[in-house]
PAMIVO-426510 format. One record per residue: x, y, z of N, C-alpha, C in turn. Coordinates in pm, whole numbers, plus 50000, padded with zeros to 5 digits. Layout:
XYZXYZXYZ ...
// end
This chain:
715371886725282714121890525229713111878925276 713481867325272712721855225309712261855525447 713281860625537713001861625679711881870825695 712081883125630710981891625666709511889125628 709551878725522708211875925467707351867825577 707991863225665707461855425774706691864225863 707231877325876706371886425955705431894925891 705151891525771704171898425687702721896725770 702011907425772700671908625851700901906825991 702001904826070702081904726193702751916126244 703571923626151704141935626192703961946026067 703521958426120702911967526025704061972725943 705241975825998706391980025923706791971725801 706921957525850707251947525728706201946625638 705071946625668703921946825566703831959425470 704171970025533704221983925464705301982325348 706501976625403707921975225305707521965825202 706881955125223706701944425143705561950825033 704561956025082703501960724977704231972324890 705121980624953705531991624861706491984824765 707411977024825708431969924707707601962624599 706481956024642705991947924539705141955424433 704611967024484704031974124395704971982324291 705941987824376707101996624291707821987424196 708161976024232709001967324142708001957124047 706741957424071705871948924007706361935224017 706461930224147706951915724163706181909224282 706341898124310705481891624414706381881624496 706731882924610707591874224685708931874724660 709861867524724711231868824704711641862324567 711421850224552711701843024426710671842924333 709381840924380708041840724304707001842424390 705791842024335704531842524408704171832524491 704701819524477704231806724537704841807524678 705641815824705706241815424852705421822524946 704401829124911703311835025005702411825825032 702101816424936701171805124973701581796225088 702901792125094703491783725191703711792625329 704051805325325704141813625443702921816725505 701911820425425700591825825485699591815325514 699871802425470699151790725479697721794125417 697731800525324696431801925251696631804725103 695581804125036695681806024891695591820624842 695361828824942695191844324926696511849524920 696981858124826698191865824834697861880124865 699061886824914698791901424948698541907924832 697571918324862696941926824771698111934124670 699311934424738700201942524660700791932724536 700551919624543700841909924452699741912124326 698621918824344697621918524229697741930024139 697651926724013697971938323917696761941423816 696821949823753695861953023646696331949023517 695851938023435696421932823315696541944823210 695661953323203695591963423105696821972323110 697091977923231698151986623269699601981523268 699531969823327700921963123336700901949723280 700491948623148700441935223105701751927723076 702751934823057704061928823059704651919823169 703971927323288704611918623419703431911523483 702321911523422701131905323484700681891623416 700411881123509699821869923465698751865023535 697911858223453696541852323526696941839723582 696631838923729696731825923799695551824523875 694831814123878693561811123937692491821523931 692261827623805691341837223785691681849423869 693031852823899693361866023933694671870723859 694831882823845696071888023768696971892423873 698121884823879699191887623970700591890123915 701441896123989702911896823949703381883223980 704011875823901704791862423923705951863223942 706751874123887708221874323914708631876924059 709781872824116710091874224239710841888624261 710771893924369711361906724410712961906624412 713471898724438714891895924484715821900424355 715621894524236716351899124128716051913524080 714921917424098714601931124034715171940824131 715171938024268715681947824376717241946824358 717891934524323719351935024302719811941624182 719061941124078719381948223969719371963823983 718171969224069718351983124081719501985824177 719671979824262720921982124348722231982924254 722391972724177723671973724087723531987724001 722331990423958722292003523871722852015223961 722162016424093722542026724162723982026924206 724532014024232725952014924271726792021024144 726302016124024727232019623917726972035823916 725822040523923725702057423912726552062224031 726592057624129727442061924249728922062324227 729392050224152730782049124118731052059524009 730252060923910730412070723810730402084523877 729892089523965729712103224018731022104024093 731452093124169732832092724252733942094424166 733932088724035735112091023940735192105723906 733952109923870733872123723816734462133823929 734042130624053734502139724165735972138724179 736522127324153737932126024179738642133524064 738122130123954738732138123845738832152523849 737772158023913737692174423928738432178824049 738512170024147739602172624261740972174724198 741392162924128742642161624083742862174823982 742042178623902742212188323825742212202823899 741602204423991741562216724089742832217224148 743472206924191744842206124271745842210124166 745772203024047746752207323947746702221123899 745692226623879745302242123838745942250823955 745492247324092746242254424192747652253224197 748242241724189749722241024168750332249724066 749602247923952750152257123843750292272623859 749142275923922749022288823957749932295324067 750092285824167751112288024266752432290124213 752892281624131754172280524061754352293623975 753302297923908753492309423825753542321223934 752762323724019752792333124107754262333124173 754782322224208755982322824275757242325524187 757042321824051758082324623956758062341223930 756772346423909756432360623887757202369324012 756962365024145757512371224264759062369924261 759582357424215760992356024221761852363824119 761132365923994761722375223893761732389523929 760552392623988760392406524034761462410724142 761572400924249762562404424337764092405524287 764312396624179765532396024141766012408824071 765032412423970765352425123905765402437423980 764672438624088764712449424171766222450924247 766642439024294767872439424347769192441324282 769172438624147770212440424069770362454724019 
// end
């Protein structure tokens, strides 16, 4: 994440990704907002770091007369990835359970059909 920050405002795709991430996760920078000041060599932060205190008061902090997101994006992004992986793992476990259940039901049905056909054949021959 830190490497891509260097290309902010030089590469439109990187700029759009960072702006989307920071608005969506309500964060600023990788670890915190001060990284932008060092990378951009200016006191101005990306507009996606700015927030409205009334709407996002729990994530918004006043710094130099501006309301900004002060938390970094790395931890927030990692937490959402962990959550998504947990959901995927849960769905995989459910799918495995369903597949095993279907195989067992199929085997039981096959055995029952086989037994019925063997009994029918045996009774006809005798």
